[in-house]
C-alpha positions in Angstrom: 0.0 0.0 0.0 1.2 3.4 -0.9 0.6 6.9 0.6 -1.7 8.5 -2.0 -1.7 12.2 -2.6 -5.0 13.6 -3.8 -5.5 16.6 -5.9 -6.5 18.8 -3.0 -3.3 17.9 -1.0 -5.0 15.4 1.2 -3.0 12.2 1.8 -4.4 8.7 2.1 -2.1 6.9 4.5 -2.3 3.2 4.9 -2.9 1.9 8.4 -3.2 -1.6 9.7 -5.3 -2.6 12.7 -3.9 -5.5 14.7 -4.7 -7.5 17.8 -2.6 -7.3 20.9 -0.7 -10.4 19.9 0.0 -8.9 16.4 -2.6 -10.7 14.3 -3.9 -8.5 11.4 -7.5 -7.5 11.7 -7.6 -5.3 8.6 -6.0 -2.6 6.4 -7.5 0.8 5.6 -6.5 4.3 4.6 -6.7 7.3 6.9 -6.8 10.8 5.5 -4.2 13.3 6.6 -4.6 16.9 5.6 -2.0 19.7 5.4 -1.2 20.9 8.9 -1.8 17.5 10.6 1.0 16.0 12.6 3.2 13.9 10.3 1.9 15.4 7.1 5.2 16.6 5.8 6.9 13.2 6.4 4.1 11.4 4.6 4.1 13.9 1.8 7.7 13.1 1.0 6.9 9.5 0.1 3.5 10.0 -1.4 2.5 9.3 -5.0 -0.5 10.6 -7.0 -3.5 8.5 -7.8 -2.3 8.3 -11.4 1.1 7.1 -10.4 -0.5 4.4 -8.2 -2.7 3.3 -11.1 0.3 3.1 -13.4 2.2 1.0 -10.9 -0.7 -1.3 -10.5 -1.0 -1.7 -14.3 2.7 -2.4 -14.7 2.5 -5.0 -11.8 -0.4 -6.8 -13.5 1.3 -6.8 -16.9 4.5 -8.2 -15.3 2.5 -10.9 -13.5 1.2 -12.6 -16.7 4.2 -14.9 -17.2 4.2 -15.9 -13.5 0.4 -16.6 -13.7 1.0 -18.8 -16.8 3.7 -20.7 -15.0 1.5 -21.2 -12.0 -1.4 -22.4 -14.0 0.8 -24.9 -15.9 2.2 -26.2 -12.6 -1.3 -26.5 -11.2 -2.5 -28.4 -14.2 0.4 -30.8 -13.8 -0.7 -31.5 -10.2 -4.2 -32.6 -11.2 
């Protein structure tokens, strides 16, 4: 998950909720606006929504060969 910078300057920062013993309950985004504590630190590593979409697209395209190999392996197991 990435820190996403929206057009109005708001940041969507990923946050995980865990139990006391460290088990993951869920992942979500919290919104941080200019002036909030930590905003400047998060801003430095943020990407735009368009950059996030491009990264996701490239990841999916790069995943095609791996998916074919997995499906071939799975077919051999049946």
